[in-house]
C-alpha positions as CSV (number, residue, x, y, z in Angstrom):
1,X,0.0,0.0,0.0
2,X,1.4,3.3,-1.0
3,X,1.7,6.3,1.3
4,X,-1.0,8.2,-0.6
5,X,-3.4,5.3,-0.5
6,X,-2.6,4.8,3.2
7,X,-3.4,8.4,4.0
8,X,-6.7,8.3,2.0
9,X,-8.0,4.8,2.8
10,X,-6.8,3.9,6.2
11,X,-8.9,6.5,8.2
12,X,-12.1,5.3,6.4
13,X,-11.3,1.7,6.9
14,X,-10.5,2.1,10.6
15,X,-13.8,4.0,11.1
16,X,-15.7,1.2,9.3
17,X,-13.8,-1.5,11.3
18,X,-14.7,0.2,14.6
19,X,-18.4,0.4,13.7
20,X,-18.8,-3.2,12.5
21,X,-19.6,-6.3,14.6
22,X,-17.6,-9.4,14.9
23,X,-18.7,-11.0,11.6
24,X,-18.4,-7.7,9.7
25,X,-14.8,-7.2,11.0
26,X,-13.9,-10.8,10.0
27,X,-15.2,-10.2,6.4
28,X,-13.3,-6.9,6.2
29,X,-10.1,-8.5,7.3
30,X,-10.5,-11.1,4.6
31,X,-10.9,-8.4,2.0
32,X,-7.8,-6.5,3.1
33,X,-5.7,-9.6,3.3
34,X,-6.8,-10.7,-0.2
35,X,-6.4,-7.3,-1.8
36,X,-2.9,-6.4,-0.3
37,X,-1.5,-9.8,0.6
38,X,-1.2,-8.9,4.3
39,X,-1.2,-11.5,7.0
40,X,-4.3,-11.5,9.2
41,X,-2.4,-10.3,12.3
42,X,-0.8,-7.5,10.4
43,X,-4.2,-6.4,9.1
44,X,-5.7,-6.5,12.6
45,X,-2.9,-4.2,13.9
46,X,-3.4,-1.9,10.9
47,X,-7.1,-1.5,11.4
48,X,-7.0,-1.4,15.2
49,X,-5.1,1.9,15.4
50,X,-6.8,4.4,17.5
51,X,-9.0,6.9,15.8
52,X,-8.3,10.6,16.1
53,X,-10.4,12.3,18.8
54,X,-13.2,14.7,17.6
55,X,-12.4,18.4,17.8
56,X,-13.3,19.9,21.2
57,X,-13.4,16.5,22.9
58,X,-11.4,16.4,26.1
59,X,-8.6,13.9,26.2
60,X,-9.5,10.9,28.5
61,X,-7.5,10.0,31.6
62,X,-6.2,12.0,34.5
63,X,-4.9,15.4,33.9
64,X,-1.1,16.1,34.3
65,X,-0.4,17.6,37.8
66,X,3.4,18.2,37.7
67,X,4.4,20.3,34.7
68,X,7.4,22.1,33.4
69,X,7.3,24.7,36.2
70,X,7.6,22.0,38.9
71,X,10.4,20.2,36.9
72,X,12.4,23.4,36.6
73,X,12.5,23.8,40.4
74,X,13.0,20.1,41.2
75,X,15.8,19.8,38.6
76,X,17.7,22.8,40.0
77,X,17.6,21.4,43.6
78,X,18.4,17.9,42.3
79,X,21.6,19.1,40.6
80,X,22.5,21.2,43.7
81,X,22.2,18.1,45.9
82,X,24.5,16.1,43.7
83,X,21.7,14.1,42.0
84,X,20.0,12.5,45.0
85,X,17.6,9.6,44.4
86,X,13.8,10.3,44.8
87,X,13.6,8.8,48.3
88,X,16.4,11.1,49.6
89,X,15.4,14.1,47.5
90,X,11.8,14.2,48.7
91,X,12.7,15.1,52.3
92,X,15.6,17.3,51.2
93,X,13.3,19.6,49.1
94,X,11.8,21.1,52.3
95,X,15.2,22.0,53.6
96,X,16.7,23.3,50.3
97,X,13.6,25.2,49.0
98,X,14.1,28.3,51.2
99,X,17.6,28.7,49.8
100,X,16.3,28.3,46.2
101,X,13.7,31.0,46.9
102,X,16.3,33.3,48.4
103,X,18.3,33.2,45.1
104,X,15.5,32.8,42.5
105,X,12.6,34.6,44.2
106,X,9.6,33.6,46.1
107,X,7.6,30.8,44.5
108,X,3.8,31.0,44.1
109,X,2.0,29.2,46.9
110,X,0.4,26.7,44.5
111,X,3.7,25.8,42.9
112,X,5.4,25.5,46.3
113,X,2.8,23.1,47.5
114,X,3.2,20.9,44.3
115,X,7.0,20.8,44.7
116,X,6.7,19.7,48.4
117,X,3.9,17.2,47.7
118,X,5.8,15.3,45.0
119,X,6.4,11.7,46.1
120,X,9.7,9.9,45.6
121,X,8.3,7.9,42.7
122,X,7.1,11.1,41.0
123,X,10.4,12.8,41.5
124,X,12.2,9.9,39.9
125,X,9.8,9.9,36.9
126,X,10.2,13.7,36.4
127,X,14.0,13.5,36.5
128,X,14.4,10.5,34.3
129,X,15.1,12.6,31.2
130,X,17.5,14.7,33.2
131,X,19.5,11.7,34.3
132,X,20.0,10.6,30.7
133,X,21.3,14.1,29.8
134,X,23.6,14.5,32.8
135,X,24.8,11.1,34.1
136,X,26.5,11.2,37.4
137,X,30.2,10.7,37.3
138,X,32.1,8.9,40.0
139,X,34.4,11.0,42.1
140,X,38.1,10.4,41.6
141,X,41.0,12.2,43.1
142,X,43.8,10.7,41.0
143,X,44.5,10.7,37.3
144,X,46.4,8.0,35.3
145,X,50.0,8.9,34.5
146,X,52.9,7.3,32.6
147,X,55.7,8.2,35.0
148,X,55.3,5.2,37.3
149,X,54.8,2.8,34.3
150,X,58.4,3.5,33.2
151,X,59.8,3.1,36.7
152,X,57.9,0.1,38.0
153,X,57.0,-3.2,36.2
154,X,53.2,-3.1,35.5
155,X,51.3,-6.4,35.3
156,X,48.2,-5.6,33.2
157,X,46.9,-9.1,32.6
158,X,45.2,-11.8,34.8
159,X,46.9,-12.2,38.2
160,X,48.6,-15.6,38.0
161,X,51.5,-15.2,40.5
162,X,53.1,-17.9,42.6
163,X,55.2,-15.8,44.9
164,X,54.8,-12.7,47.1
165,X,55.9,-9.3,45.8
166,X,53.3,-8.4,43.2
167,X,51.3,-5.6,44.8
168,X,48.2,-3.5,44.2
169,X,48.3,0.0,45.5
170,X,45.5,2.5,45.8
171,X,45.0,6.0,47.3
172,X,42.0,6.8,49.5
173,X,40.7,10.3,49.8
174,X,39.1,10.9,53.2
175,X,37.0,13.7,51.9
176,X,33.5,12.7,52.7
177,X,31.3,13.7,49.8
178,X,33.3,16.5,48.3
179,X,36.9,17.0,47.0
180,X,36.9,20.7,47.9
181,X,39.2,22.0,50.6
182,X,41.8,20.1,52.6
183,X,41.5,16.5,53.6
184,X,43.8,13.5,54.4
185,X,45.0,11.0,51.8
186,X,46.1,7.4,52.6
187,X,47.7,4.7,50.5
188,X,46.8,1.0,50.8
189,X,49.1,-1.8,49.6
190,X,47.9,-5.4,49.0
191,X,50.1,-8.4,48.1
192,X,48.2,-10.4,45.5
193,X,49.7,-13.8,46.5
194,X,49.3,-13.6,50.3
195,X,46.5,-11.0,50.4
196,X,48.6,-9.2,53.0
197,X,47.6,-5.5,53.3
198,X,49.5,-2.6,54.6
199,X,48.1,0.8,55.5
200,X,51.0,3.3,56.2
201,X,50.5,6.7,57.8
202,X,48.4,9.2,55.9
203,X,49.7,11.8,53.5
204,X,49.9,15.4,54.5
205,X,47.1,17.5,53.1
206,X,48.9,20.1,51.0
207,X,52.4,18.7,50.3
208,X,51.3,15.1,49.5
209,X,54.2,13.8,51.6
210,X,53.7,10.9,53.8
211,X,54.1,11.6,57.5
212,X,55.8,8.2,57.9
213,X,57.7,5.9,55.6
214,X,55.6,4.3,52.9
215,X,57.8,1.2,52.9
216,X,57.2,0.7,56.6
217,X,54.7,-2.0,57.4
218,X,53.6,-3.5,60.7
219,X,56.4,-3.3,63.1
220,X,58.5,-1.3,60.6
221,X,59.1,-4.2,58.2
222,X,59.7,-3.0,54.7
223,X,57.6,-4.1,51.7
224,X,59.7,-5.6,49.0
225,X,57.7,-5.1,45.8
226,X,58.4,-7.0,42.6
227,X,55.9,-4.9,40.7
228,X,52.4,-3.5,40.6
């Protein structure tokens, strides 16, 4: 069926199909299948498409309660709260809303009630498109570099070691939920073969220097690393 025929005939056929009884629909399906070579299931899907509503007729179903004005406020607070989930964002809105109004201006009473009345499920549904546009990134305080790779043997395949010495090392930022300001760093070493773990003294906040020897383990024993 060409597009022109589809635009001209389908609306009439669908209207006739909706008005007919069971036997009349069956005969009409036989005619469509015979004329265009469609399967019966395809013809049923084609003719069961919803008819356009008459002009002036209200759209059935519940009316939308939370519109773009609610989404604008909720999205701004959601981004400011580091993208909380709906269950945590719902109680936080009451605490954050006065600060939003202090910056953006007083909200109308009706809009304010809608924002505070939104359930966690409603908040998640409203913010679903925003989550796709601005996915949350994991916090990381370190960046990959090539300096250590040239100084220390790097094992980048599966760990199949039969003797101690191959280590894993990782830095831990004791910063809470933000990397802003000063906080303490620590380094953790783990031997892959024995699973022995060492946690030396933390690094100084600004200089990045360790307040104790990194090679010093429990009792001051040195870690002899074959590679990382």
